[in-house]
Predicted model as a PDB file, atoms N, CA, C, CB and O in Angstrom, pLDDT in the B-factor column:
MODEL        1                                                                  
ATOM      1  N   UNK A   1       0.848  -1.181   0.000  1.00 64.00           N  
ATOM      2  CA  UNK A   1       0.000   0.000   0.000  1.00 64.00           C  
ATOM      3  C   UNK A   1       0.892   1.243   0.000  1.00 64.00           C  
ATOM      4  CB  UNK A   1      -0.964  -0.001   1.228  1.00 64.00           C  
ATOM      5  O   UNK A   1       1.781   1.373   0.841  1.00 64.00           O  
ATOM      6  N   UNK A   2       0.649   2.165  -0.956  1.00 72.00           N  
ATOM      7  CA  UNK A   2       1.494   3.362  -1.017  1.00 72.00           C  
ATOM      8  C   UNK A   2       1.298   4.253   0.194  1.00 72.00           C  
ATOM      9  CB  UNK A   2       1.202   4.149  -2.283  1.00 72.00           C  
ATOM     10  O   UNK A   2       0.219   4.317   0.782  1.00 72.00           O  
ATOM     11  N   UNK A   3       2.362   4.931   0.545  1.00 78.00           N  
ATOM     12  CA  UNK A   3       2.347   5.838   1.685  1.00 78.00           C  
ATOM     13  C   UNK A   3       1.561   7.100   1.325  1.00 78.00           C  
ATOM     14  CB  UNK A   3       3.792   6.195   2.122  1.00 78.00           C  
ATOM     15  O   UNK A   3       1.748   7.661   0.245  1.00 78.00           O  
ATOM     16  N   UNK A   4       0.685   7.545   2.225  1.00 82.00           N  
ATOM     17  CA  UNK A   4      -0.084   8.764   1.994  1.00 82.00           C  
ATOM     18  C   UNK A   4       0.732   9.982   2.416  1.00 82.00           C  
ATOM     19  CB  UNK A   4      -1.426   8.720   2.759  1.00 82.00           C  
ATOM     20  O   UNK A   4       1.522   9.927   3.359  1.00 82.00           O  
ATOM     21  N   UNK A   5       0.526  11.060   1.709  1.00 91.00           N  
ATOM     22  CA  UNK A   5       1.161  12.321   2.087  1.00 91.00           C  
ATOM     23  C   UNK A   5       0.069  13.282   2.561  1.00 91.00           C  
ATOM     24  CB  UNK A   5       1.975  12.933   0.887  1.00 91.00           C  
ATOM     25  O   UNK A   5      -1.116  12.953   2.511  1.00 91.00           O  
ATOM     26  N   UNK A   6       0.465  14.450   3.013  1.00 92.00           N  
ATOM     27  CA  UNK A   6      -0.504  15.410   3.535  1.00 92.00           C  
ATOM     28  C   UNK A   6      -1.571  15.766   2.511  1.00 92.00           C  
ATOM     29  CB  UNK A   6       0.202  16.664   3.989  1.00 92.00           C  
ATOM     30  O   UNK A   6      -2.744  15.897   2.858  1.00 92.00           O  
ATOM     31  N   UNK A   7      -1.179  15.921   1.272  1.00 95.00           N  
ATOM     32  CA  UNK A   7      -2.145  16.271   0.228  1.00 95.00           C  
ATOM     33  C   UNK A   7      -3.245  15.234   0.105  1.00 95.00           C  
ATOM     34  CB  UNK A   7      -1.443  16.430  -1.105  1.00 95.00           C  
ATOM     35  O   UNK A   7      -4.419  15.583  -0.020  1.00 95.00           O  
ATOM     36  N   UNK A   8      -2.873  13.959   0.139  1.00 95.00           N  
ATOM     37  CA  UNK A   8      -3.866  12.879   0.067  1.00 95.00           C  
ATOM     38  C   UNK A   8      -4.809  12.921   1.262  1.00 95.00           C  
ATOM     39  CB  UNK A   8      -3.169  11.513  -0.002  1.00 95.00           C  
ATOM     40  O   UNK A   8      -6.017  12.735   1.117  1.00 95.00           O  
ATOM     41  N   UNK A   9      -4.254  13.163   2.432  1.00 95.00           N  
ATOM     42  CA  UNK A   9      -5.054  13.205   3.656  1.00 95.00           C  
ATOM     43  C   UNK A   9      -6.024  14.387   3.616  1.00 95.00           C  
ATOM     44  CB  UNK A   9      -4.140  13.301   4.900  1.00 95.00           C  
ATOM     45  O   UNK A   9      -7.196  14.236   3.961  1.00 95.00           O  
ATOM     46  N   UNK A  10      -5.551  15.546   3.203  1.00 97.00           N  
ATOM     47  CA  UNK A  10      -6.410  16.732   3.124  1.00 97.00           C  
ATOM     48  C   UNK A  10      -7.566  16.483   2.154  1.00 97.00           C  
ATOM     49  CB  UNK A  10      -5.592  17.973   2.679  1.00 97.00           C  
ATOM     50  O   UNK A  10      -8.715  16.809   2.451  1.00 97.00           O  
ATOM     51  N   UNK A  11      -7.258  15.911   1.012  1.00 97.00           N  
ATOM     52  CA  UNK A  11      -8.307  15.629   0.020  1.00 97.00           C  
ATOM     53  C   UNK A  11      -9.332  14.645   0.583  1.00 97.00           C  
ATOM     54  CB  UNK A  11      -7.688  15.065  -1.281  1.00 97.00           C  
ATOM     55  O   UNK A  11     -10.536  14.842   0.424  1.00 97.00           O  
ATOM     56  N   UNK A  12      -8.859  13.595   1.234  1.00 96.00           N  
ATOM     57  CA  UNK A  12      -9.758  12.596   1.815  1.00 96.00           C  
ATOM     58  C   UNK A  12     -10.662  13.230   2.880  1.00 96.00           C  
ATOM     59  CB  UNK A  12      -8.945  11.434   2.426  1.00 96.00           C  
ATOM     60  O   UNK A  12     -11.869  12.990   2.898  1.00 96.00           O  
ATOM     61  N   UNK A  13     -10.076  14.031   3.759  1.00 97.00           N  
ATOM     62  CA  UNK A  13     -10.854  14.693   4.801  1.00 97.00           C  
ATOM     63  C   UNK A  13     -11.906  15.623   4.197  1.00 97.00           C  
ATOM     64  CB  UNK A  13      -9.929  15.479   5.736  1.00 97.00           C  
ATOM     65  O   UNK A  13     -13.062  15.626   4.619  1.00 97.00           O  
ATOM     66  N   UNK A  14     -11.494  16.402   3.217  1.00 97.00           N  
ATOM     67  CA  UNK A  14     -12.395  17.358   2.572  1.00 97.00           C  
ATOM     68  C   UNK A  14     -13.557  16.639   1.901  1.00 97.00           C  
ATOM     69  CB  UNK A  14     -11.635  18.205   1.544  1.00 97.00           C  
ATOM     70  O   UNK A  14     -14.706  17.067   2.005  1.00 97.00           O  
ATOM     71  N   UNK A  15     -13.252  15.550   1.216  1.00 98.00           N  
ATOM     72  CA  UNK A  15     -14.299  14.808   0.521  1.00 98.00           C  
ATOM     73  C   UNK A  15     -15.242  14.099   1.496  1.00 98.00           C  
ATOM     74  CB  UNK A  15     -13.676  13.793  -0.425  1.00 98.00           C  
ATOM     75  O   UNK A  15     -16.427  13.938   1.204  1.00 98.00           O  
ATOM     76  N   UNK A  16     -14.720  13.674   2.658  1.00 97.00           N  
ATOM     77  CA  UNK A  16     -15.568  13.024   3.675  1.00 97.00           C  
ATOM     78  C   UNK A  16     -16.695  13.935   4.149  1.00 97.00           C  
ATOM     79  CB  UNK A  16     -14.721  12.595   4.873  1.00 97.00           C  
ATOM     80  O   UNK A  16     -17.790  13.470   4.463  1.00 97.00           O  
ATOM     81  N   UNK A  17     -16.420  15.226   4.198  1.00 97.00           N  
ATOM     82  CA  UNK A  17     -17.431  16.174   4.670  1.00 97.00           C  
ATOM     83  C   UNK A  17     -18.072  16.963   3.522  1.00 97.00           C  
ATOM     84  CB  UNK A  17     -16.808  17.139   5.670  1.00 97.00           C  
ATOM     85  O   UNK A  17     -18.756  17.963   3.740  1.00 97.00           O  
ATOM     86  N   UNK A  18     -17.834  16.492   2.310  1.00 98.00           N  
ATOM     87  CA  UNK A  18     -18.462  17.057   1.095  1.00 98.00           C  
ATOM     88  C   UNK A  18     -18.243  18.559   0.931  1.00 98.00           C  
ATOM     89  CB  UNK A  18     -19.946  16.782   1.116  1.00 98.00           C  
ATOM     90  O   UNK A  18     -19.165  19.304   0.602  1.00 98.00           O  
ATOM     91  N   UNK A  19     -17.003  18.985   1.165  1.00 98.00           N  
ATOM     92  CA  UNK A  19     -16.653  20.389   0.943  1.00 98.00           C  
ATOM     93  C   UNK A  19     -15.902  20.535  -0.372  1.00 98.00           C  
ATOM     94  CB  UNK A  19     -15.804  20.936   2.113  1.00 98.00           C  
ATOM     95  O   UNK A  19     -15.114  19.667  -0.747  1.00 98.00           O  
ATOM     96  N   UNK A  20     -16.150  21.626  -1.062  1.00 98.00           N  
ATOM     97  CA  UNK A  20     -15.336  21.951  -2.233  1.00 98.00           C  
ATOM     98  C   UNK A  20     -14.014  22.522  -1.736  1.00 98.00           C  
ATOM     99  CB  UNK A  20     -16.072  22.966  -3.187  1.00 98.00           C  
ATOM    100  O   UNK A  20     -13.882  22.874  -0.563  1.00 98.00           O  
ATOM    101  N   UNK A  21     -13.053  22.609  -2.621  1.00 98.00           N  
ATOM    102  CA  UNK A  21     -11.777  23.220  -2.245  1.00 98.00           C  
ATOM    103  C   UNK A  21     -11.997  24.667  -1.819  1.00 98.00           C  
ATOM    104  CB  UNK A  21     -10.768  23.151  -3.417  1.00 98.00           C  
ATOM    105  O   UNK A  21     -11.377  25.144  -0.868  1.00 98.00           O  
ATOM    106  N   UNK A  22     -12.873  25.353  -2.522  1.00 98.00           N  
ATOM    107  CA  UNK A  22     -13.169  26.754  -2.200  1.00 98.00           C  
ATOM    108  C   UNK A  22     -13.814  26.867  -0.815  1.00 98.00           C  
ATOM    109  CB  UNK A  22     -14.098  27.371  -3.273  1.00 98.00           C  
ATOM    110  O   UNK A  22     -13.441  27.733  -0.024  1.00 98.00           O  
ATOM    111  N   UNK A  23     -14.784  25.989  -0.524  1.00 98.00           N  
ATOM    112  CA  UNK A  23     -15.452  26.031   0.780  1.00 98.00           C  
ATOM    113  C   UNK A  23     -14.477  25.768   1.922  1.00 98.00           C  
ATOM    114  CB  UNK A  23     -16.585  25.011   0.824  1.00 98.00           C  
ATOM    115  O   UNK A  23     -14.520  26.447   2.949  1.00 98.00           O  
ATOM    116  N   UNK A  24     -13.600  24.787   1.744  1.00 98.00           N  
ATOM    117  CA  UNK A  24     -12.606  24.493   2.784  1.00 98.00           C  
ATOM    118  C   UNK A  24     -11.661  25.670   2.951  1.00 98.00           C  
ATOM    119  CB  UNK A  24     -11.811  23.213   2.441  1.00 98.00           C  
ATOM    120  O   UNK A  24     -11.343  26.070   4.071  1.00 98.00           O  
ATOM    121  N   UNK A  25     -11.216  26.216   1.839  1.00 98.00           N  
ATOM    122  CA  UNK A  25     -10.304  27.359   1.891  1.00 98.00           C  
ATOM    123  C   UNK A  25     -10.916  28.511   2.687  1.00 98.00           C  
ATOM    124  CB  UNK A  25      -9.948  27.827   0.471  1.00 98.00           C  
ATOM    125  O   UNK A  25     -10.268  29.088   3.560  1.00 98.00           O  
ATOM    126  N   UNK A  26     -12.148  28.832   2.380  1.00 97.00           N  
ATOM    127  CA  UNK A  26     -12.816  29.933   3.081  1.00 97.00           C  
ATOM    128  C   UNK A  26     -13.002  29.624   4.568  1.00 97.00           C  
ATOM    129  CB  UNK A  26     -14.175  30.222   2.437  1.00 97.00           C  
ATOM    130  O   UNK A  26     -12.898  30.517   5.408  1.00 97.00           O  
ATOM    131  N   UNK A  27     -13.276  28.362   4.889  1.00 98.00           N  
ATOM    132  CA  UNK A  27     -13.492  27.966   6.285  1.00 98.00           C  
ATOM    133  C   UNK A  27     -12.233  28.102   7.137  1.00 98.00           C  
ATOM    134  CB  UNK A  27     -13.987  26.536   6.344  1.00 98.00           C  
ATOM    135  O   UNK A  27     -12.315  28.272   8.353  1.00 98.00           O  
ATOM    136  N   UNK A  28     -11.063  28.027   6.488  1.00 97.00           N  
ATOM    137  CA  UNK A  28      -9.816  28.157   7.251  1.00 97.00           C  
ATOM    138  C   UNK A  28      -9.150  29.520   7.047  1.00 97.00           C  
ATOM    139  CB  UNK A  28      -8.846  27.050   6.855  1.00 97.00           C  
ATOM    140  O   UNK A  28      -8.030  29.747   7.505  1.00 97.00           O  
ATOM    141  N   UNK A  29      -9.852  30.424   6.353  1.00 97.00           N  
ATOM    142  CA  UNK A  29      -9.348  31.789   6.224  1.00 97.00           C  
ATOM    143  C   UNK A  29      -8.576  32.103   4.962  1.00 97.00           C  
ATOM    144  CB  UNK A  29      -8.500  32.082   7.355  1.00 97.00           C  
ATOM    145  O   UNK A  29      -7.954  33.161   4.872  1.00 97.00           O  
ATOM    146  N   UNK A  30      -8.598  31.210   3.982  1.00 96.00           N  
ATOM    147  CA  UNK A  30      -7.956  31.492   2.699  1.00 96.00           C  
ATOM    148  C   UNK A  30      -8.967  32.167   1.784  1.00 96.00           C  
ATOM    149  CB  UNK A  30      -7.399  30.191   2.046  1.00 96.00           C  
ATOM    150  O   UNK A  30     -10.174  32.010   1.963  1.00 96.00           O  
ATOM    151  N   UNK A  31      -8.476  32.917   0.805  1.00 94.00           N  
ATOM    152  CA  UNK A  31      -9.374  33.649  -0.083  1.00 94.00           C  
ATOM    153  C   UNK A  31      -9.915  32.820  -1.236  1.00 94.00           C  
ATOM    154  CB  UNK A  31      -8.671  34.837  -0.628  1.00 94.00           C  
ATOM    155  O   UNK A  31     -10.995  33.113  -1.749  1.00 94.00           O  
ATOM    156  N   UNK A  32      -9.177  31.778  -1.658  1.00 93.00           N  
ATOM    157  CA  UNK A  32      -9.653  30.971  -2.787  1.00 93.00           C  
ATOM    158  C   UNK A  32      -9.271  29.510  -2.587  1.00 93.00           C  
ATOM    159  CB  UNK A  32      -9.073  31.498  -4.122  1.00 93.00           C  
ATOM    160  O   UNK A  32      -8.469  29.168  -1.718  1.00 93.00           O  
ATOM    161  N   UNK A  33      -9.866  28.665  -3.410  1.00 96.00           N  
ATOM    162  CA  UNK A  33      -9.582  27.236  -3.341  1.00 96.00           C  
ATOM    163  C   UNK A  33      -8.249  26.847  -3.938  1.00 96.00           C  
ATOM    164  CB  UNK A  33     -10.654  26.482  -4.025  1.00 96.00           C  
ATOM    165  O   UNK A  33      -7.835  25.694  -3.821  1.00 96.00           O  
ATOM    166  N   UNK A  34      -7.565  27.786  -4.577  1.00 97.00           N  
ATOM    167  CA  UNK A  34      -6.283  27.481  -5.208  1.00 97.00           C  
ATOM    168  C   UNK A  34      -5.276  26.930  -4.213  1.00 97.00           C  
ATOM    169  CB  UNK A  34      -5.720  28.721  -5.872  1.00 97.00           C  
ATOM    170  O   UNK A  34      -4.542  25.994  -4.531  1.00 97.00           O  
ATOM    171  N   UNK A  35      -5.231  27.491  -3.024  1.00 96.00           N  
ATOM    172  CA  UNK A  35      -4.278  27.020  -2.009  1.00 96.00           C  
ATOM    173  C   UNK A  35      -4.556  25.571  -1.640  1.00 96.00           C  
ATOM    174  CB  UNK A  35      -4.343  27.905  -0.751  1.00 96.00           C  
ATOM    175  O   UNK A  35      -3.621  24.784  -1.489  1.00 96.00           O  
ATOM    176  N   UNK A  36      -5.828  25.206  -1.493  1.00 97.00           N  
ATOM    177  CA  UNK A  36      -6.180  23.829  -1.160  1.00 97.00           C  
ATOM    178  C   UNK A  36      -5.820  22.909  -2.317  1.00 97.00           C  
ATOM    179  CB  UNK A  36      -7.682  23.712  -0.823  1.00 97.00           C  
ATOM    180  O   UNK A  36      -5.318  21.804  -2.108  1.00 97.00           O  
ATOM    181  N   UNK A  37      -6.074  23.360  -3.521  1.00 97.00           N  
ATOM    182  CA  UNK A  37      -5.708  22.585  -4.706  1.00 97.00           C  
ATOM    183  C   UNK A  37      -4.205  22.298  -4.725  1.00 97.00           C  
ATOM    184  CB  UNK A  37      -6.123  23.333  -5.987  1.00 97.00           C  
ATOM    185  O   UNK A  37      -3.785  21.178  -5.014  1.00 97.00           O  
ATOM    186  N   UNK A  38      -3.412  23.304  -4.419  1.00 97.00           N  
ATOM    187  CA  UNK A  38      -1.949  23.142  -4.407  1.00 97.00           C  
ATOM    188  C   UNK A  38      -1.497  22.230  -3.269  1.00 97.00           C  
ATOM    189  CB  UNK A  38      -1.262  24.509  -4.281  1.00 97.00           C  
ATOM    190  O   UNK A  38      -0.568  21.439  -3.438  1.00 97.00           O  
ATOM    191  N   UNK A  39      -2.146  22.337  -2.117  1.00 97.00           N  
ATOM    192  CA  UNK A  39      -1.813  21.457  -0.992  1.00 97.00           C  
ATOM    193  C   UNK A  39      -2.123  20.012  -1.361  1.00 97.00           C  
ATOM    194  CB  UNK A  39      -2.592  21.870   0.286  1.00 97.00           C  
ATOM    195  O   UNK A  39      -1.308  19.117  -1.138  1.00 97.00           O  
ATOM    196  N   UNK A  40      -3.309  19.790  -1.929  1.00 97.00           N  
ATOM    197  CA  UNK A  40      -3.707  18.434  -2.294  1.00 97.00           C  
ATOM    198  C   UNK A  40      -2.795  17.840  -3.368  1.00 97.00           C  
ATOM    199  CB  UNK A  40      -5.148  18.428  -2.780  1.00 97.00           C  
ATOM    200  O   UNK A  40      -2.609  16.625  -3.423  1.00 97.00           O  
ATOM    201  N   UNK A  41      -2.232  18.689  -4.215  1.00 96.00           N  
ATOM    202  CA  UNK A  41      -1.313  18.232  -5.261  1.00 96.00           C  
ATOM    203  C   UNK A  41       0.133  18.177  -4.766  1.00 96.00           C  
ATOM    204  CB  UNK A  41      -1.408  19.150  -6.477  1.00 96.00           C  
ATOM    205  O   UNK A  41       1.046  17.884  -5.538  1.00 96.00           O  
ATOM    206  N   UNK A  42       0.337  18.456  -3.482  1.00 95.00           N  
ATOM    207  CA  UNK A  42       1.674  18.482  -2.876  1.00 95.00           C  
ATOM    208  C   UNK A  42       2.604  19.476  -3.553  1.00 95.00           C  
ATOM    209  CB  UNK A  42       2.291  17.103  -2.927  1.00 95.00           C  
ATOM    210  O   UNK A  42       3.804  19.237  -3.692  1.00 95.00           O  
ATOM    211  N   UNK A  43       2.027  20.592  -3.969  1.00 96.00           N  
ATOM    212  CA  UNK A  43       2.815  21.657  -4.583  1.00 96.00           C  
ATOM    213  C   UNK A  43       2.911  22.876  -3.672  1.00 96.00           C  
ATOM    214  CB  UNK A  43       2.208  22.056  -5.923  1.00 96.00           C  
ATOM    215  O   UNK A  43       3.500  23.895  -4.034  1.00 96.00           O  
ATOM    216  N   UNK A  44       2.328  22.753  -2.496  1.00 95.00           N  
ATOM    217  CA  UNK A  44       2.402  23.814  -1.489  1.00 95.00           C  
ATOM    218  C   UNK A  44       2.602  23.163  -0.132  1.00 95.00           C  
ATOM    219  CB  UNK A  44       1.114  24.709  -1.498  1.00 95.00           C  
ATOM    220  O   UNK A  44       1.956  22.169   0.198  1.00 95.00           O  
ATOM    221  N   UNK A  45       3.504  23.735   0.646  1.00 93.00           N  
ATOM    222  CA  UNK A  45       3.779  23.217   1.986  1.00 93.00           C  
ATOM    223  C   UNK A  45       2.553  23.388   2.870  1.00 93.00           C  
ATOM    224  CB  UNK A  45       4.997  23.930   2.611  1.00 93.00           C  
ATOM    225  O   UNK A  45       1.791  24.343   2.723  1.00 93.00           O  
ATOM    226  N   UNK A  46       2.380  22.462   3.773  1.00 92.00           N  
ATOM    227  CA  UNK A  46       1.284  22.528   4.728  1.00 92.00           C  
ATOM    228  C   UNK A  46       1.879  22.622   6.118  1.00 92.00           C  
ATOM    229  CB  UNK A  46       0.339  21.295   4.601  1.00 92.00           C  
ATOM    230  O   UNK A  46       2.527  21.687   6.587  1.00 92.00           O  
ATOM    231  N   UNK A  47       1.658  23.764   6.785  1.00 94.00           N  
ATOM    232  CA  UNK A  47       2.185  23.910   8.140  1.00 94.00           C  
ATOM    233  C   UNK A  47       1.200  23.305   9.140  1.00 94.00           C  
ATOM    234  CB  UNK A  47       2.454  25.403   8.471  1.00 94.00           C  
ATOM    235  O   UNK A  47       0.026  23.101   8.830  1.00 94.00           O  
ATOM    236  N   UNK A  48       1.684  23.031  10.312  1.00 93.00           N  
ATOM    237  CA  UNK A  48       0.889  22.366  11.338  1.00 93.00           C  
ATOM    238  C   UNK A  48      -0.354  23.162  11.711  1.00 93.00           C  
ATOM    239  CB  UNK A  48       1.730  22.127  12.569  1.00 93.00           C  
ATOM    240  O   UNK A  48      -1.422  22.582  11.908  1.00 93.00           O  
ATOM    241  N   UNK A  49      -0.235  24.464  11.811  1.00 95.00           N  
ATOM    242  CA  UNK A  49      -1.377  25.310  12.176  1.00 95.00           C  
ATOM    243  C   UNK A  49      -2.505  25.177  11.148  1.00 95.00           C  
ATOM    244  CB  UNK A  49      -0.937  26.787  12.293  1.00 95.00           C  
ATOM    245  O   UNK A  49      -3.673  25.045  11.516  1.00 95.00           O  
ATOM    246  N   UNK A  50      -2.157  25.212   9.878  1.00 96.00           N  
ATOM    247  CA  UNK A  50      -3.156  25.075   8.819  1.00 96.00           C  
ATOM    248  C   UNK A  50      -3.763  23.681   8.828  1.00 96.00           C  
ATOM    249  CB  UNK A  50      -2.534  25.371   7.450  1.00 96.00           C  
ATOM    250  O   UNK A  50      -4.970  23.525   8.640  1.00 96.00           O  
ATOM    251  N   UNK A  51      -2.932  22.666   9.047  1.00 95.00           N  
ATOM    252  CA  UNK A  51      -3.430  21.294   9.102  1.00 95.00           C  
ATOM    253  C   UNK A  51      -4.431  21.139  10.255  1.00 95.00           C  
ATOM    254  CB  UNK A  51      -2.255  20.297   9.265  1.00 95.00           C  
ATOM    255  O   UNK A  51      -5.457  20.474  10.109  1.00 95.00           O  
ATOM    256  N   UNK A  52      -4.125  21.752  11.389  1.00 96.00           N  
ATOM    257  CA  UNK A  52      -5.045  21.695  12.532  1.00 96.00           C  
ATOM    258  C   UNK A  52      -6.382  22.371  12.202  1.00 96.00           C  
ATOM    259  CB  UNK A  52      -4.406  22.363  13.766  1.00 96.00           C  
ATOM    260  O   UNK A  52      -7.438  21.884  12.604  1.00 96.00           O  
ATOM    261  N   UNK A  53      -6.337  23.491  11.472  1.00 97.00           N  
ATOM    262  CA  UNK A  53      -7.566  24.173  11.069  1.00 97.00           C  
ATOM    263  C   UNK A  53      -8.403  23.285  10.153  1.00 97.00           C  
ATOM    264  CB  UNK A  53      -7.238  25.499  10.367  1.00 97.00           C  
ATOM    265  O   UNK A  53      -9.622  23.198  10.300  1.00 97.00           O  
ATOM    266  N   UNK A  54      -7.737  22.631   9.209  1.00 97.00           N  
ATOM    267  CA  UNK A  54      -8.431  21.733   8.283  1.00 97.00           C  
ATOM    268  C   UNK A  54      -9.072  20.587   9.056  1.00 97.00           C  
ATOM    269  CB  UNK A  54      -7.455  21.183   7.211  1.00 97.00           C  
ATOM    270  O   UNK A  54     -10.227  20.236   8.817  1.00 97.00           O  
ATOM    271  N   UNK A  55      -8.320  20.012   9.978  1.00 97.00           N  
ATOM    272  CA  UNK A  55      -8.858  18.920  10.789  1.00 97.00           C  
ATOM    273  C   UNK A  55     -10.103  19.372  11.550  1.00 97.00           C  
ATOM    274  CB  UNK A  55      -7.793  18.405  11.772  1.00 97.00           C  
ATOM    275  O   UNK A  55     -11.104  18.656  11.589  1.00 97.00           O  
ATOM    276  N   UNK A  56     -10.041  20.549  12.149  1.00 96.00           N  
ATOM    277  CA  UNK A  56     -11.167  21.066  12.939  1.00 96.00           C  
ATOM    278  C   UNK A  56     -12.409  21.249  12.070  1.00 96.00           C  
ATOM    279  CB  UNK A  56     -10.790  22.403  13.603  1.00 96.00           C  
ATOM    280  O   UNK A  56     -13.506  20.849  12.458  1.00 96.00           O  
ATOM    281  N   UNK A  57     -12.235  21.847  10.907  1.00 97.00           N  
ATOM    282  CA  UNK A  57     -13.359  22.052   9.994  1.00 97.00           C  
ATOM    283  C   UNK A  57     -13.991  20.712   9.601  1.00 97.00           C  
ATOM    284  CB  UNK A  57     -12.896  22.815   8.734  1.00 97.00           C  
ATOM    285  O   UNK A  57     -15.204  20.617   9.413  1.00 97.00           O  
ATOM    286  N   UNK A  58     -13.159  19.690   9.482  1.00 97.00           N  
ATOM    287  CA  UNK A  58     -13.634  18.365   9.064  1.00 97.00           C  
ATOM    288  C   UNK A  58     -14.071  17.493  10.239  1.00 97.00           C  
ATOM    289  CB  UNK A  58     -12.547  17.651   8.288  1.00 97.00           C  
ATOM    290  O   UNK A  58     -14.414  16.326  10.053  1.00 97.00           O  
ATOM    291  N   UNK A  59     -14.060  18.055  11.443  1.00 97.00           N  
ATOM    292  CA  UNK A  59     -14.560  17.339  12.608  1.00 97.00           C  
ATOM    293  C   UNK A  59     -13.540  16.482  13.333  1.00 97.00           C  
ATOM    294  CB  UNK A  59     -15.675  16.491  12.202  1.00 97.00           C  
ATOM    295  O   UNK A  59     -13.911  15.577  14.080  1.00 97.00           O  
ATOM    296  N   UNK A  60     -12.268  16.753  13.126  1.00 96.00           N  
ATOM    297  CA  UNK A  60     -11.203  16.007  13.790  1.00 96.00           C  
ATOM    298  C   UNK A  60     -10.374  16.927  14.676  1.00 96.00           C  
ATOM    299  CB  UNK A  60     -10.305  15.315  12.758  1.00 96.00           C  
ATOM    300  O   UNK A  60     -10.467  18.151  14.589  1.00 96.00           O  
ATOM    301  N   UNK A  61      -9.570  16.318  15.520  1.00 93.00           N  
ATOM    302  CA  UNK A  61      -8.671  17.067  16.397  1.00 93.00           C  
ATOM    303  C   UNK A  61      -7.314  16.379  16.360  1.00 93.00           C  
ATOM    304  CB  UNK A  61      -9.230  17.152  17.868  1.00 93.00           C  
ATOM    305  O   UNK A  61      -7.234  15.153  16.442  1.00 93.00           O  
ATOM    306  N   UNK A  62      -6.265  17.151  16.239  1.00 89.00           N  
ATOM    307  CA  UNK A  62      -4.916  16.602  16.264  1.00 89.00           C  
ATOM    308  C   UNK A  62      -4.474  16.486  17.707  1.00 89.00           C  
ATOM    309  CB  UNK A  62      -3.930  17.481  15.448  1.00 89.00           C  
ATOM    310  O   UNK A  62      -4.516  17.459  18.460  1.00 89.00           O  
ATOM    311  N   UNK A  63      -4.057  15.312  18.083  1.00 90.00           N  
ATOM    312  CA  UNK A  63      -3.600  15.068  19.441  1.00 90.00           C  
ATOM    313  C   UNK A  63      -2.253  14.353  19.374  1.00 90.00           C  
ATOM    314  CB  UNK A  63      -4.644  14.233  20.248  1.00 90.00           C  
ATOM    315  O   UNK A  63      -2.132  13.303  18.743  1.00 90.00           O  
ATOM    316  N   UNK A  64      -1.267  14.914  20.014  1.00 86.00           N  
ATOM    317  CA  UNK A  64       0.063  14.315  20.031  1.00 86.00           C  
ATOM    318  C   UNK A  64       0.321  13.819  21.443  1.00 86.00           C  
ATOM    319  CB  UNK A  64       1.166  15.335  19.573  1.00 86.00           C  
ATOM    320  O   UNK A  64       0.274  14.577  22.412  1.00 86.00           O  
ATOM    321  N   UNK A  65       0.588  12.546  21.528  1.00 88.00           N  
ATOM    322  CA  UNK A  65       0.837  11.944  22.836  1.00 88.00           C  
ATOM    323  C   UNK A  65       2.209  11.285  22.834  1.00 88.00           C  
ATOM    324  CB  UNK A  65      -0.267  10.912  23.195  1.00 88.00           C  
ATOM    325  O   UNK A  65       2.655  10.735  21.827  1.00 88.00           O  
ATOM    326  N   UNK A  66       2.843  11.355  23.952  1.00 87.00           N  
ATOM    327  CA  UNK A  66       4.124  10.701  24.111  1.00 87.00           C  
ATOM    328  C   UNK A  66       3.875   9.298  24.659  1.00 87.00           C  
ATOM    329  CB  UNK A  66       5.065  11.520  25.049  1.00 87.00           C  
ATOM    330  O   UNK A  66       3.159   9.118  25.643  1.00 87.00           O  
ATOM    331  N   UNK A  67       4.468   8.328  24.014  1.00 86.00           N  
ATOM    332  CA  UNK A  67       4.356   6.959  24.480  1.00 86.00           C  
ATOM    333  C   UNK A  67       5.660   6.594  25.154  1.00 86.00           C  
ATOM    334  CB  UNK A  67       4.026   5.981  23.315  1.00 86.00           C  
ATOM    335  O   UNK A  67       6.716   6.615  24.522  1.00 86.00           O  
ATOM    336  N   UNK A  68       5.598   6.257  26.441  1.00 84.00           N  
ATOM    337  CA  UNK A  68       6.851   5.918  27.125  1.00 84.00           C  
ATOM    338  C   UNK A  68       7.457   4.643  26.560  1.00 84.00           C  
ATOM    339  CB  UNK A  68       6.614   5.760  28.629  1.00 84.00           C  
ATOM    340  O   UNK A  68       6.758   3.682  26.237  1.00 84.00           O  
ATOM    341  N   UNK A  69       8.767   4.667  26.454  1.00 83.00           N  
ATOM    342  CA  UNK A  69       9.433   3.455  25.986  1.00 83.00           C  
ATOM    343  C   UNK A  69       9.789   2.586  27.184  1.00 83.00           C  
ATOM    344  CB  UNK A  69      10.703   3.798  25.158  1.00 83.00           C  
ATOM    345  O   UNK A  69      10.039   3.077  28.285  1.00 83.00           O  
ATOM    346  N   UNK A  70       9.802   1.317  26.944  1.00 81.00           N  
ATOM    347  CA  UNK A  70      10.103   0.346  28.014  1.00 81.00           C  
ATOM    348  C   UNK A  70      11.370  -0.408  27.627  1.00 81.00           C  
ATOM    349  CB  UNK A  70       8.900  -0.657  28.246  1.00 81.00           C  
ATOM    350  O   UNK A  70      11.472  -0.970  26.537  1.00 81.00           O  
ATOM    351  N   UNK A  71      12.310  -0.406  28.527  1.00 77.00           N  
ATOM    352  CA  UNK A  71      13.548  -1.156  28.294  1.00 77.00           C  
ATOM    353  C   UNK A  71      13.432  -2.524  28.938  1.00 77.00           C  
ATOM    354  CB  UNK A  71      14.781  -0.395  28.851  1.00 77.00           C  
ATOM    355  O   UNK A  71      13.008  -2.655  30.086  1.00 77.00           O  
ATOM    356  N   UNK A  72      13.805  -3.511  28.200  1.00 75.00           N  
ATOM    357  CA  UNK A  72      13.757  -4.874  28.747  1.00 75.00           C  
ATOM    358  C   UNK A  72      15.167  -5.422  28.817  1.00 75.00           C  
ATOM    359  CB  UNK A  72      12.848  -5.803  27.884  1.00 75.00           C  
ATOM    360  O   UNK A  72      15.368  -6.558  29.247  1.00 75.00           O  
TER     361      UNK A  72                                                      
ENDMDL                                                                          
END                                                                             
């Protein structure tokens, strides 16, 4: 199975909630859908803050947890 990149994930999330690129862009404060199109095509960098906004609009929350390692 090929590895997914941020663009694939953004597109999948957007399609799950039936948003157009323009609608998602406006929901996160962008002026047009072009930025989302470029992100989905992996032609524009996606910073963590923007990714968190996209997740929130799509009904998700980013949670980073530390898992303790165990030495045996």
